N, C-alpha and C positions, 0 to 999 in steps of 0.2 A: 499414709502418704500425705505429705503436706502440699496443698494447692497454692502455688504462688500466683501473684497477679498476672505474670506472663502466661502461665499455663491456663489460667482462667480466660484470659483474652484469646488465646489460640483456640480453646474449646468453644468460646462464644462465636468466634469467626467461622469455625468449621460448621457449627450448627446454623449460623446465618446463611452460609453458602449453600448448605443442603436445603434449607427452607426456601431460600430465594429460587434455587434451581427448580425445586418441586413446584412451587406456586406459579412461577413463570411458565413452566411447561403445561400445568393444568389450565392456567388462564389462556394460553395460546390455543390449546385444544378446544376449550369452551368457546373462545371467540371465533373459532373456525379458521384460524390462520394456519395455513399449511407451511410446514417447516421448509419445504423446497422453495416456496416463493420468497420466504425471508432470506434463505441462502442465496437465491438468484439476485436479490436486491443487493446483498452484501458483495457478492461476486462482481456485479456490475461496477460498484464503487471501487473495488479492489483493482480491477482491470483498468479502470479510468485513472486511478492513482498511479499505477505502474506505468501507464502510457505517458502520464504527465511528467513523471520523473525522467523517463527516457527522452521526452521532447525537450525538457529543460537541459539535459546533458548535451543534446545535439545543438541546441541554440547557443549554449555556452562555448562549445567547441568551435562552432562557426564564428562566434564573436572573437575568440582568441585568434583564429586564422585571419580574420579580417583586420584585427588590430595589428598583427605582425606584417601583413601585406601592406597595410596603409603606411606603416613606418618606412617600409622599403620603398613604396611608391613615392613618398614625400622626400625620400633621401635624407632622413634625419637620423641622428645618433641612436644607438641601441639603448642609451640611457633614457631617451624620451619614451614614456609609456611603460617603463620597466616595472614600476610599482603597480600599475594597473594590471599588467600581465601577471604579476605575482599574485595579486588578489583574485584574478580570474582562475588561476591554477588552484588556489585555495577553494574557490567555489566549486570547481570541478571535482576536487577531492571530497568535499562535503556532499555533492550530488551522488558521487560514487558510493559513499557510505549510506546515503539515503536509499539508493537502489538496492544495495545489499540487505538493508533492513526490510525493504518491501518484499524481497524474495523470501526472507525468513518469515515475515508475517504471512505471506501466501502459504508457506509450508505449514505454519501453525494453524491457519484457518482451514486448510485442507484436512488436517488431523481432527480438528474440532467438528468439521462436517461429518466425518466418518463416525466420530463418537456419538453424534446426534442421530446416527442411523440414516443419513442422507447418502444415497448411492447415485452415481452418475456413470454413464457409459460414454466412452470416446469412440467416435467413428471416423478414423482417418486423421490426418493432420490438417488443421486449418486455423485461421485466426480465431481468437476468443469471441469474436462477434460484437465487440464494443466499438461503436463509431463515436469519435469525438468531433463535435461541430466546432465552429470558430469561436463560440462563446464558452467552450470548455465543458459543455453538457454531454453526458454519456447516454447512448441509446443502444438497446439490444437489436441484433439483426432479427429479421422475420424468420420464423421457423417454417420449413417447407415440409 
């Protein structure tokens, strides 16, 4: 069998991926870092990012409503602000796509969590426990 440069590159990448995964897991264990704490840190950022996209969608929708209401209140033609409204609609579409991507990322990260052997239990339906303050910083709720 002839080894082409492409096959050699794929083989090298697979070996690198295995070695990287092995040494990272060994170093995390040696460093005393618990996987669950790392997963919690990532989850907090994930929830904060999801909430930020949702908040941006709400703000953009409210801006669109205010723009249309302002045009009506001022009694100006529908032509006035039409390009701005069109750009806002594009922004809302982009935010919608970003939200869908975040949902997909959430699903992928959940699968990764399970592959790493991290198990969590759900008890009832509640908020994810991430509070976003006015500066955009995320904090976890206190466990009771």
